[in-house]
C-alpha positions in Angstrom: -212.5 38.7 38.5 -212.2 40.6 35.2 -215.0 40.9 32.5 -212.4 40.8 30.1 -212.6 37.8 27.8 -209.8 35.3 28.3 -208.5 35.6 24.7 -208.0 39.3 25.2 -206.2 39.1 28.7 -202.4 39.3 28.8 -200.7 37.2 31.2 -196.9 37.0 31.9 -195.1 33.7 30.6 -193.9 33.4 34.5 -197.3 33.5 35.6 -198.6 31.1 33.0 -195.7 28.4 33.6 -196.7 28.9 37.4 -200.1 27.9 36.8 -199.3 25.0 34.3 -196.8 23.6 36.6 -199.1 23.7 39.7 -201.6 21.4 38.1 -199.3 19.5 35.9 -198.8 19.2 32.1 -198.9 16.3 29.9 -197.1 16.7 26.5 -197.7 13.9 23.8 -196.7 13.6 20.2 -195.6 11.8 17.4 -192.8 12.5 15.0 -192.0 10.6 11.8 -189.2 11.4 9.2 -190.2 10.1 5.9 -188.6 10.2 2.6 -190.4 8.9 -0.7 -192.9 7.2 1.4 -190.6 5.1 3.5 -190.5 5.8 7.4 -187.0 6.4 8.3 -187.3 7.6 12.0 -190.2 7.6 14.3 -190.3 9.2 17.7 -193.1 9.1 20.1 -193.0 11.6 23.1 -195.0 11.2 26.1 -194.1 13.3 29.1 -195.6 14.8 32.4 -194.1 17.9 33.6 -195.4 18.7 37.3 -194.0 20.8 40.2 -192.6 19.0 43.3 -192.8 20.2 46.8 -192.1 18.5 50.1 -195.9 17.8 50.5 -195.7 15.3 47.8 -193.4 12.4 48.3 -191.2 11.4 45.4 -191.6 8.1 43.3 -187.8 7.7 43.4 -187.3 8.2 47.4 -184.4 6.3 48.3 -184.8 3.8 51.2 -182.4 3.6 54.0 -179.0 1.9 53.4 
């Protein structure tokens, strides 16, 4: 392990995405478009982003027909 602080460590974007997807990432946010204190559009975002492999069963597995 390097003694270099994490804030100073450089990491490739591909490595960062690999680490995030291995553990999963939850993205949540709200967006409101407002004009003159009148809400026109409101969007709520809640997403789970994760990698998938053959060891983890898919929740959308299709049964035999």
